[in-house]
C-alpha positions in Angstrom: -8.1 26.0 17.8 -6.4 23.4 15.5 -8.7 20.7 14.0 -8.2 17.3 15.6 -7.2 14.8 12.9 -10.0 12.5 14.0 -12.5 15.3 13.2 -10.9 16.4 10.0 -13.7 17.1 7.5 -11.6 15.8 4.6 -11.3 12.4 6.2 -15.1 12.0 5.9 -14.9 12.1 2.1 -14.8 8.8 0.2 -12.0 10.1 -2.1 -9.5 9.8 0.8 -8.2 6.6 2.5 -9.3 5.6 6.0 -6.6 5.3 8.7 -6.3 3.0 11.7 -6.6 4.5 15.1 -2.9 4.2 15.8 -2.1 5.9 12.4 -4.4 8.8 13.2 -2.7 9.2 16.6 0.7 9.3 14.9 -0.5 11.8 12.3 -1.9 14.0 15.1 1.5 14.0 16.8 3.3 14.6 13.5 1.0 17.7 12.9 2.6 20.7 14.4 -0.4 23.0 14.2 -2.4 25.0 11.6 -1.6 28.1 9.7 -4.2 30.6 8.4 -3.1 32.7 5.5 -4.8 35.5 3.6 -5.5 35.5 -0.2 -2.4 36.6 -2.1 0.0 35.4 0.6 3.2 33.5 -0.6 3.3 30.2 1.2 6.5 28.9 -0.3 9.1 30.7 -2.4 11.2 29.3 -5.2 14.8 28.4 -4.1 14.0 28.6 -0.4 14.5 25.9 2.1 11.2 25.3 4.0 11.3 23.8 7.5 7.7 22.7 7.0 5.4 21.0 4.6 1.6 21.4 4.5 -1.6 19.7 3.8 -4.3 22.1 2.6 -7.3 21.9 4.9 -9.4 24.7 3.3 -9.0 27.1 0.4 -7.2 27.2 -2.9 -3.9 28.3 -4.3 -1.4 28.2 -7.2 1.9 26.4 -7.6 4.1 28.0 -10.2 7.6 28.6 -11.5 9.0 31.9 -12.8 11.7 32.9 -15.3 14.1 35.7 -14.6 12.1 38.0 -16.9 8.9 37.5 -14.9 7.2 35.0 -17.1 5.3 32.4 -15.2 4.4 28.7 -15.6 1.5 27.6 -13.4 2.1 23.9 -12.6 -1.0 23.2 -10.6 -4.1 24.5 -9.0 -3.9 23.7 -5.2 -7.0 22.3 -3.6 -8.0 20.9 -0.2 -6.2 17.6 0.6 -3.1 18.5 -1.5 0.3 18.0 0.2 2.7 20.9 -0.7 6.4 21.2 0.1 7.6 17.6 -0.1 10.3 18.7 -2.5 11.6 21.3 -0.1 11.5 18.7 2.7 13.6 16.1 0.9 15.9 18.3 -1.3 17.9 21.4 -0.6 15.4 23.8 -1.9 12.2 24.4 -3.8 12.0 24.7 -7.6 8.5 26.3 -7.4 6.5 28.8 -5.5 3.1 28.4 -3.8 0.7 31.3 -3.3 -2.8 31.4 -1.7 -5.5 32.5 -4.1 -8.2 32.5 -1.4 -8.0 32.5 2.4 -6.4 29.1 3.3 -6.0 26.9 6.3 -2.9 24.7 6.2 -2.1 21.7 8.4 1.6 22.2 9.3 4.2 19.3 9.6 7.8 19.7 10.6 10.4 18.7 8.1 12.6 17.4 10.9 10.0 14.9 11.9 9.5 13.4 8.4 11.9 10.5 8.8 9.9 9.4 11.9 7.0 8.8 9.5 9.0 6.4 7.5 10.4 4.6 10.5 7.3 4.4 12.7 4.7 3.9 9.9 6.2 2.7 6.7 2.8 2.3 5.1 2.3 6.1 5.5 5.8 6.5 4.1 4.6 4.6 1.1 1.6 6.9 0.9 4.0 9.9 0.7 5.8 8.1 -2.1 2.5 7.4 -3.9 1.5 11.1 -3.7 4.9 12.1 -5.2 4.4 9.6 -8.0 0.8 10.8 -8.6 2.1 14.3 -9.0 4.8 13.1 -11.4 2.0 11.4 -13.4 0.0 14.6 -13.5 2.9 16.7 -14.6 3.5 14.2 -17.5 -0.1 14.6 -18.6 0.2 18.4 -18.2 3.4 18.5 -20.3 1.7 16.4 -23.0 -1.2 18.8 -22.9 1.0 21.9 -23.3 3.2 20.3 -25.9 0.7 18.4 -28.1 -2.9 19.4 -27.5 -4.6 22.3 -29.4 -5.9 25.3 -27.5 -9.4 23.8 -27.5 -8.1 20.5 -26.4 -6.0 22.1 -23.6 -8.8 24.0 -22.1 -11.2 21.1 -22.3 -8.6 18.9 -20.6 -8.0 21.5 -17.8 -11.7 22.2 -17.1 -12.6 18.5 -16.9 -9.6 17.8 -14.6 -10.3 20.7 -12.3 -14.1 20.1 -12.1 -13.6 16.4 -11.4 -11.1 17.1 -8.6 -13.5 19.6 -7.1 -16.5 17.3 -7.3 -14.6 14.6 -5.3 -14.0 17.3 -2.7 -17.7 18.2 -2.6 -16.9 21.7 -3.8 -19.4 21.4 -6.8 -23.0 22.3 -6.1 -25.7 21.8 -8.7 -22.9 21.4 -11.3 -21.3 24.7 -10.4 -17.8 25.2 -8.9 -16.8 28.4 -7.2 -13.4 28.8 -9.0 -11.5 31.8 -7.7 -8.8 32.0 -10.3 -8.2 34.3 -13.2 -8.2 33.5 -16.9 -4.5 34.6 -16.8 -3.8 31.8 -14.3 -5.4 29.2 -16.7 -3.5 30.7 -19.6 -0.2 30.5 -17.6 -1.0 26.8 -16.9 -1.7 25.9 -20.5 0.9 27.9 -22.4 -1.6 30.2 -24.0 -2.0 33.9 -24.4 -4.8 35.5 -22.4 -6.6 36.5 -25.7 -6.4 33.0 -27.0 -7.7 31.6 -23.7 -10.6 34.0 -23.7 -11.6 33.2 -27.3 -11.4 29.4 -26.6 -13.5 29.7 -23.5 -16.0 31.7 -25.7 -16.2 28.8 -28.2 -16.9 26.3 -25.4 -19.6 28.6 -24.1 -21.2 29.0 -27.5 -21.3 25.2 -27.9 -22.9 25.0 -24.4 -20.1 22.7 -23.2 -18.8 24.8 -20.3 -19.1 28.3 -18.9 -16.7 30.2 -16.6 -17.9 33.6 -15.6 -17.7 35.8 -12.4 -15.8 33.1 -10.6 -18.2 30.3 -11.3 -17.3 27.2 -13.4 -20.1 25.0 -14.8 -19.5 21.9 -16.9 -22.5 21.3 -19.1 -21.2 18.3 -21.2 -18.3 16.5 -19.5 -18.3 13.6 -22.0 -17.9 15.9 -25.0 -15.2 17.9 -23.3 -13.4 14.7 -22.5 -13.6 13.5 -26.1 -12.3 16.8 -27.4 -9.3 16.6 -25.0 -8.7 12.9 -25.9 -8.7 12.1 -22.2 -8.4 8.5 -20.9 -11.3 8.1 -18.6 -10.1 4.8 -17.1 -8.2 6.4 -14.2 -8.4 4.5 -10.9 -11.0 5.6 -8.4 -8.9 4.2 -5.6 -9.1 6.5 -2.5 -5.9 8.6 -2.2 -3.8 9.1 0.9 -4.3 12.1 3.2 -1.6 13.2 5.6 
């Protein structure tokens, strides 16, 4: 049975905005249902036209783009609360693919109903625009990381970013995040070889800054990792929209 938007476990988290009762009622009508997918399932395929967009309710996945020779650029690690498929809903096709890394549950929204969101609830339409701008900001930071940061700086940046996101979602317990991705996924996100990624993670482990082993990620010294990565720690803590 689909989760009622009023009982959504994500809405109870302080990292997401609260909605008025009438807005919740509209989102409940906008939601077409839920989709459960197994690990390894393609959710969206590059160049396809998707009739739907999704909010991740549970599970994790990857968003990536591939070249004709099979090389892959991971552009984000998908987590609960993320909205995927907006590009396919507004443009003629997707420039990326999305794949489930774990079992996932997705809230499904019809592309054809999207304009009703802007007409009936322009504030939520602004939220959608905000989410797109937030993604653009992240991609700019990621491009700077790949283009200008060293391997040690890149991996420090990625681990802090990932761990902080997961902590907001209450996925971190006793400092440990169950992180179901492969080192190759991180390498493909940061423009590094698998060997270089492995060696750099070993350096962080030797300095007792962070460990990632057997699917568990622990940050031991966030402040030092942030300093290594030259990260701006002044980001807004404003709750983000959830559709």
